[in-house]
C-alpha positions as CSV (number, residue, x, y, z in Angstrom):
1,M,21.3,-28.0,81.0
2,D,18.1,-26.4,79.3
3,G,16.0,-29.6,76.9
4,S,16.6,-26.9,74.3
5,I,17.7,-27.8,70.8
6,F,19.3,-25.1,68.1
7,L,18.9,-27.5,64.9
8,T,20.8,-26.4,61.4
9,G,19.1,-28.0,57.8
10,A,15.7,-29.1,59.2
11,T,14.1,-28.8,56.2
12,G,17.0,-31.0,54.3
13,F,16.7,-34.7,53.0
14,L,17.2,-35.9,56.5
15,G,16.8,-32.6,59.3
16,S,13.5,-32.3,58.3
17,R,12.6,-36.3,60.0
18,V,15.1,-35.7,62.8
19,L,13.4,-32.5,63.2
20,T,9.4,-34.7,63.1
21,R,11.5,-36.8,66.3
22,L,12.7,-33.7,67.9
23,S,9.5,-32.1,68.2
24,R,7.0,-35.1,68.9
25,N,8.0,-34.1,72.9
26,P,5.9,-30.6,73.9
27,Q,8.3,-30.1,76.8
28,R,11.3,-29.5,74.0
29,T,11.9,-27.0,72.2
30,V,13.0,-26.8,68.5
31,I,15.1,-23.7,67.4
32,C,15.6,-24.2,63.6
33,L,18.4,-21.9,61.8
34,I,16.8,-21.8,57.9
35,R,17.9,-20.2,55.1
36,G,14.6,-20.4,52.7
37,T,10.9,-19.8,53.9
38,P,9.0,-22.2,57.3
39,P,8.0,-25.4,56.7
40,Q,3.9,-25.2,57.0
41,G,2.1,-27.0,59.8
42,Q,4.3,-27.0,62.9
43,P,3.9,-28.1,66.6
44,P,3.9,-24.5,69.1
45,N,7.4,-25.7,70.4
46,V,9.0,-25.7,67.1
47,R,10.6,-21.8,66.4
48,F,12.2,-20.6,62.8
49,V,15.5,-18.4,62.9
50,R,15.9,-17.3,59.0
51,G,19.4,-16.2,58.5
52,D,23.0,-18.0,57.2
53,L,25.6,-19.6,59.7
54,L,28.4,-16.7,58.7
55,D,26.1,-14.7,60.2
56,P,25.6,-15.3,64.4
57,A,24.3,-12.2,65.1
58,V,21.3,-13.7,63.7
59,Y,20.9,-15.6,65.8
60,A,22.7,-15.6,68.7
61,Q,19.5,-14.9,71.2
62,A,18.4,-17.8,69.9
63,L,21.3,-20.1,70.5
64,A,21.7,-18.3,74.0
65,G,18.5,-20.5,75.7
66,C,19.7,-23.8,73.8
67,G,21.8,-26.8,75.9
68,T,22.3,-28.7,73.0
69,V,23.2,-27.7,68.8
70,L,22.9,-30.8,66.5
71,H,24.7,-29.2,63.2
72,L,22.7,-31.0,59.8
73,A,23.4,-28.4,57.2
74,A,26.1,-28.9,54.9
75,A,27.5,-27.7,51.7
76,T,26.7,-31.1,49.3
77,G,26.2,-31.9,45.5
78,K,27.8,-30.5,43.3
79,N,29.8,-26.7,44.5
80,A,33.5,-25.5,44.3
81,P,35.0,-25.8,46.4
82,A,35.8,-22.5,47.9
83,E,32.2,-23.0,48.6
84,Y,32.7,-26.5,51.0
85,M,35.4,-24.2,52.8
86,R,32.8,-21.7,53.5
87,V,29.6,-23.3,54.4
88,N,30.8,-26.8,56.0
89,R,34.6,-25.4,58.2
90,D,33.7,-22.2,58.2
91,G,29.7,-21.9,58.9
92,T,30.7,-25.1,61.6
93,K,33.5,-22.7,62.8
94,A,31.4,-19.8,63.1
95,L,27.9,-21.4,64.1
96,L,30.7,-23.2,66.8
97,E,31.9,-20.1,68.7
98,A,28.5,-18.9,68.6
99,A,27.3,-21.5,70.6
100,G,30.9,-21.1,73.3
101,R,29.8,-17.9,73.9
102,A,26.2,-18.4,73.8
103,G,26.4,-20.7,77.1
104,V,25.6,-23.5,74.9
105,E,26.8,-27.2,76.3
106,R,26.4,-30.1,73.6
107,F,27.3,-30.0,70.3
108,L,26.5,-32.7,67.9
109,F,27.7,-32.7,64.6
110,V,26.8,-35.1,61.2
111,S,29.5,-35.8,59.4
112,T,30.4,-38.0,56.8
113,I,31.9,-41.8,56.7
114,A,34.0,-39.8,54.1
115,V,36.0,-38.7,56.4
116,K,38.0,-41.8,57.0
117,F,39.0,-42.4,53.2
118,P,42.4,-42.8,52.4
119,D,42.4,-40.7,49.4
120,K,40.4,-37.6,49.7
121,S,42.7,-35.6,46.8
122,H,39.4,-34.1,45.2
123,Y,36.8,-35.0,47.6
124,Y,36.5,-31.7,49.1
125,Y,33.3,-32.3,50.2
126,A,34.7,-34.7,52.5
127,Q,37.6,-32.1,53.4
128,S,35.9,-29.6,54.4
129,K,34.1,-31.7,57.0
130,Q,37.4,-33.4,58.0
131,L,38.3,-29.8,59.2
132,A,34.9,-29.1,60.6
133,E,35.1,-32.1,62.7
134,E,38.9,-30.9,63.8
135,A,37.5,-27.5,64.7
136,I,34.7,-29.0,66.7
137,T,36.9,-32.1,69.3
138,Q,39.1,-29.3,69.8
139,S,36.4,-27.4,71.3
140,Q,36.0,-26.9,75.5
141,L,32.0,-28.7,74.8
142,Q,30.9,-31.2,75.4
143,W,30.8,-32.8,71.6
144,I,29.8,-35.5,69.7
145,V,31.1,-36.3,65.7
146,V,28.4,-39.0,63.6
147,R,29.9,-40.5,60.5
148,P,27.4,-42.2,58.7
149,T,27.5,-43.9,55.6
150,M,25.5,-42.8,52.4
151,I,21.9,-42.5,53.3
152,F,18.9,-44.0,51.2
153,G,15.5,-43.7,51.8
154,S,12.4,-41.4,49.6
155,G,14.3,-38.7,47.5
156,S,18.3,-40.3,49.2
157,P,20.5,-37.9,46.2
158,V,22.7,-40.9,46.6
159,L,20.7,-43.6,46.0
160,Q,19.3,-41.2,43.1
161,G,22.8,-41.1,41.2
162,L,23.1,-44.5,42.3
163,T,20.0,-45.7,40.4
164,R,21.0,-43.3,37.4
165,L,24.1,-46.2,37.5
166,A,21.7,-49.1,37.9
167,T,19.3,-48.5,35.1
168,L,21.5,-48.0,32.2
169,L,22.1,-50.7,29.7
170,F,25.2,-51.2,30.9
171,V,25.6,-51.2,35.0
172,P,29.1,-48.7,34.9
173,V,31.3,-50.0,37.7
174,F,34.4,-47.8,38.1
175,G,36.8,-50.0,39.6
176,D,36.8,-53.7,40.4
177,G,33.2,-54.0,42.1
178,R,34.7,-54.4,45.0
179,T,33.9,-51.7,47.3
180,L,32.3,-52.6,50.2
181,V,29.5,-50.4,51.5
182,Q,27.1,-49.9,54.5
183,P,24.0,-48.3,53.8
184,I,21.6,-46.8,56.0
185,F,18.1,-45.7,55.9
186,V,16.9,-42.2,56.7
187,D,14.9,-43.0,59.3
188,D,16.9,-45.3,61.4
189,L,19.6,-42.5,61.1
190,A,17.4,-40.1,62.7
191,D,16.6,-41.9,65.5
192,C,19.6,-42.2,66.1
193,L,20.1,-38.6,66.3
194,T,17.2,-38.0,68.1
195,G,18.7,-40.2,70.8
196,M,22.2,-38.8,71.1
197,C,20.2,-35.8,71.9
198,D,19.1,-37.3,75.4
199,T,22.3,-39.5,76.1
200,R,25.2,-38.0,78.0
201,D,27.1,-41.7,77.3
202,L,29.4,-40.5,73.8
203,D,29.9,-37.4,74.8
204,R,33.4,-36.8,73.2
205,H,33.1,-39.4,71.1
206,T,33.4,-40.4,67.3
207,I,30.8,-42.8,65.7
208,E,30.2,-44.4,63.1
209,I,26.7,-45.3,61.8
210,G,25.7,-48.3,59.2
211,G,23.2,-50.3,58.3
212,P,22.7,-53.9,59.0
213,E,24.0,-55.1,56.1
214,V,27.5,-55.1,54.2
215,L,28.0,-55.5,50.5
216,S,30.2,-54.6,47.5
217,I,29.1,-51.5,45.3
218,E,28.6,-53.9,42.4
219,N,26.5,-56.4,44.2
220,L,24.6,-52.7,45.8
221,L,24.6,-51.8,41.8
222,M,22.6,-55.1,40.9
223,R,20.1,-55.2,43.5
224,M,19.2,-52.2,42.9
225,R,18.9,-53.2,38.7
226,P,14.8,-53.8,37.9
227,G,16.9,-57.0,36.1
228,A,19.4,-58.7,34.8
229,A,22.0,-56.7,33.2
230,P,25.6,-56.9,31.8
231,I,28.4,-55.0,33.9
232,L,31.0,-52.8,32.9
233,H,34.4,-52.2,34.5
234,L,35.9,-48.5,34.2
235,P,39.2,-48.2,35.6
236,A,38.7,-45.7,38.8
237,Q,42.0,-43.9,39.0
238,P,42.6,-42.2,35.0
239,I,38.7,-40.8,35.1
240,S,39.0,-39.5,38.4
241,A,42.2,-37.7,37.8
242,S,40.6,-36.5,34.7
243,L,37.5,-35.5,36.7
244,G,39.4,-33.6,38.6
245,F,41.2,-31.5,35.5
246,L,37.6,-30.9,34.2
247,E,35.7,-30.0,36.9
248,T,38.0,-26.8,37.0
249,F,36.4,-25.5,33.6
250,L,33.1,-27.7,33.7
251,G,32.1,-28.2,37.2
252,P,28.5,-28.8,37.1
253,L,28.1,-29.2,34.1
254,L,29.9,-32.9,34.8
255,P,27.4,-36.1,35.4
256,V,29.4,-36.6,38.6
257,T,32.4,-35.5,40.4
258,A,36.1,-37.6,41.5
259,G,35.2,-36.6,44.6
260,Q,31.9,-38.8,43.8
261,L,34.2,-42.0,42.9
262,C,35.9,-41.9,45.7
263,S,32.6,-44.1,47.2
264,F,33.9,-46.9,44.5
265,T,37.6,-47.1,45.6
266,N,37.2,-46.4,49.7
267,D,34.7,-49.0,52.0
268,G,31.9,-46.9,53.7
269,T,32.0,-49.4,56.6
270,V,31.6,-49.1,59.9
271,A,33.9,-49.2,63.1
272,A,31.9,-51.9,65.9
273,N,30.6,-49.8,68.3
274,P,28.3,-51.1,70.9
275,W,25.3,-48.1,71.4
276,V,24.8,-48.7,67.3
277,R,25.0,-52.8,67.3
278,D,22.6,-52.0,69.4
279,R,20.6,-50.6,66.8
280,Q,21.3,-52.3,64.2
281,T,18.8,-55.0,65.1
282,R,16.0,-52.8,64.6
283,M,17.5,-51.0,61.4
284,K,15.9,-51.4,57.7
285,D,17.9,-54.3,56.1
286,I,18.9,-53.2,51.8
287,D,15.6,-54.5,50.3
288,E,13.5,-53.2,52.9
289,M,15.1,-49.7,52.5
290,L,15.0,-50.0,48.7
291,R,11.1,-51.2,48.7
292,L,10.0,-47.5,51.5
293,S,12.2,-45.8,49.1
294,Q,10.6,-47.4,45.9
295,T,7.8,-44.2,46.5
296,D,10.2,-41.5,44.9
297,Q,10.5,-43.8,41.7
298,I,6.8,-44.2,41.7
299,E,6.3,-40.2,42.0
300,R,9.2,-39.7,39.5
301,E,7.8,-41.7,36.6
302,C,4.3,-39.9,36.9
303,R,6.1,-36.2,36.7
304,T,8.5,-37.5,34.0
305,Y,5.3,-38.8,31.9
306,S,3.2,-35.5,32.7
307,R,6.4,-34.1,31.4
308,C,6.9,-36.0,28.5
309,L,3.0,-35.5,27.4
310,I,2.0,-31.7,28.5
311,G,4.9,-30.3,28.9
312,Q,4.0,-30.1,32.9
313,D,3.7,-31.2,36.7
314,P,0.9,-33.5,36.9
315,T,-1.2,-32.3,40.4
316,G,-0.6,-33.8,43.8
317,Y,-4.3,-35.7,42.6
318,V,-2.5,-37.0,40.0
319,I,0.4,-38.4,41.6
320,Q,-2.0,-39.8,44.3
321,K,-4.0,-41.0,42.1
322,Y,-1.2,-43.1,40.1
323,R,0.0,-44.0,43.1
324,N,-3.4,-45.8,44.1
325,F,-3.0,-48.0,40.8
326,H,-0.1,-49.3,41.5
327,R,-0.9,-50.4,45.2
328,Q,-3.4,-52.3,43.5
329,L,-3.4,-53.8,40.5
330,E,0.6,-53.3,39.7
331,N,0.8,-57.1,39.8
332,D,-2.2,-57.4,36.4
333,L,1.3,-55.4,35.1
334,A,2.9,-59.1,34.2
335,L,6.2,-57.4,33.6
336,D,9.3,-59.1,32.7
337,R,13.0,-58.2,33.2
338,F,13.0,-55.7,29.8
339,D,9.7,-54.3,30.6
340,R,11.0,-53.7,33.7
341,F,14.2,-52.2,31.4
342,L,12.8,-50.3,29.8
343,I,10.3,-48.0,32.5
344,A,13.4,-48.1,34.5
345,A,14.6,-46.3,31.8
346,S,11.2,-44.3,30.6
347,A,11.7,-42.6,33.5
348,R,15.1,-41.5,33.7
349,S,13.9,-37.5,32.2
350,P,10.8,-37.2,29.3
351,F,13.1,-38.0,25.8
352,W,14.1,-41.2,27.7
353,A,10.3,-42.0,27.3
354,R,9.8,-40.8,24.6
355,L,12.8,-43.1,23.5
356,A,11.2,-46.1,25.4
357,D,7.7,-44.7,24.1
358,S,8.5,-44.9,20.3
359,Y,9.9,-48.2,21.2
360,A,7.2,-50.0,22.6
361,S,4.5,-48.2,20.1
362,L,5.6,-50.3,17.3
363,L,8.2,-53.3,18.9
364,R,6.4,-54.1,22.6
365,K,2.8,-52.6,21.8
366,N,1.7,-54.9,25.3
367,S,4.6,-53.0,27.4
368,G,4.3,-52.2,31.0
369,V,5.9,-48.8,29.3
370,R,3.1,-47.8,27.4
371,K,0.3,-49.1,29.8
372,K,1.8,-46.7,32.3
373,L,1.6,-43.5,30.0
374,V,-2.3,-44.9,29.1
375,L,-2.8,-44.6,32.3
376,T,-0.8,-41.0,33.3
377,L,-2.2,-39.5,30.1
378,A,-6.4,-40.8,31.4
379,L,-5.7,-39.3,34.7
380,L,-4.0,-35.9,33.5
381,E,-7.2,-35.7,30.5
382,C,-10.1,-35.9,34.0
383,T,-7.9,-33.4,36.2
384,P,-7.2,-29.4,35.6
385,P,-5.5,-27.6,34.2
386,S,-3.8,-30.6,32.7
387,S,-6.6,-31.7,30.7
388,E,-6.3,-27.8,29.6
389,A,-3.5,-28.0,28.5
390,L,-4.3,-31.8,26.6
391,D,-7.6,-29.4,24.8
392,R,-5.9,-26.7,23.9
393,V,-6.2,-26.5,20.2
394,P,-3.1,-24.5,18.5
395,G,-3.3,-22.7,16.0
396,G,-1.7,-21.8,12.3
397,G,-4.5,-23.5,11.0
398,P,-4.5,-26.4,8.4
399,L,-0.7,-25.0,7.4
400,G,0.2,-25.4,10.3
401,A,-1.4,-28.0,11.8
402,A,0.4,-30.1,8.4
403,L,3.6,-28.8,9.7
404,R,3.5,-30.1,13.1
405,L,2.8,-33.5,11.6
406,G,5.3,-33.6,9.0
407,L,6.9,-32.8,12.1
408,G,5.7,-34.8,13.9
409,A,6.3,-38.1,11.1
410,M,10.3,-36.8,11.3
411,Q,10.9,-37.0,15.2
412,Y,8.8,-39.6,15.5
413,A,11.9,-41.8,12.7
414,L,14.4,-40.3,13.8
415,T,13.2,-41.0,18.2
416,L,12.5,-44.9,16.6
417,L,15.8,-45.3,15.1
418,L,17.7,-43.9,18.0
419,A,15.5,-46.1,20.7
420,A,16.0,-49.6,18.2
421,I,19.6,-49.0,18.1
422,I,19.3,-48.4,22.0
423,F,16.8,-50.7,23.7
424,T,16.5,-53.8,21.0
425,P,20.5,-55.3,22.4
426,A,19.0,-54.9,25.7
427,R,15.9,-56.9,24.9
428,L,18.2,-59.5,23.0
429,W,20.3,-60.2,26.0
430,M,18.2,-60.5,28.1
431,S,16.1,-63.0,26.7
432,E,18.7,-64.9,26.2
433,R,19.2,-64.9,30.0
């Protein structure tokens, strides 16, 4: 069997980690099907083919020299049902048929634990993955279907979504909160997938992979929370039905989809498997996953504060200096629960940063969020091109300056009023616990 691997989704959240691991073996050629620009700095045993899954003629020649396909590419997030089916079902079928014609021996497919949810009526992503699984398991190739649980790590879309929920004033929990989840760290999953490429013991098996810790979705949200907060249980079924109806008209405008709520009402744990169980002893637990994912939180803070202050993203140098400060001096901030809550809220968007800053400027002058904003401002002032944006003198003369001053005062007053309404109850509640 040829040791070359044909990899899809190589530039994605999971795929980039898998590619790094596969490329460490200089005797193995890794051919990556991508749609965008190839990443720079890859070793000589990595090649890229630009094309679409549904256009096999583009990648048929590259497939002919490979012994294994590792298929990670998928439509995720908020898409129309037709798009999930086009990419996840039809694209997988096209790749599978092309692999058969090219003489590929093995097909490894990354699906989702959501395929085994009892109710997928509004979860079109899971439906499309299930149909792709059926096509693969009925093929003549040697196959492995992998069903990972929710994947955590820096840049994890599901972790970012849960973090947004966990940092609200009230933590919304859809359903009773007792649904079980079993997150896995992205690097641990990448290690498992790399190992599967080198073993034949799992051929023609469906393998469910999760991390070493099982907990309720409510417990998970509270462990992600920077401080204590009240929990608001919401009826999952009526909300899901309403979202399913609204998606037809509003689609991507909705903050969450009916399908995404399935994780609150369906257990996302894995069936016992000796191969996975042996590796779980070396996997990250929940606390370690969250700690290792905090680099994303630090960068998100810096980017949000920069957009709030100057309306543009910081440079890599500013982000690195911001990280260095937190590595060396974060304990000196002496943050209490409300400070951590205020910082988490401020990192959500420039609007929330302005709300938190206006509240802290009058009612919490020594807060951590003020110190972080001052740090960001100092770094931006010392570094071009952000320093030029800060030093730029607006036009309009005295009249323009007076208008800006008046509008700024009105904006500050309105922002302060809104911030007081939002943050004061949280501060009082946290001070009583």
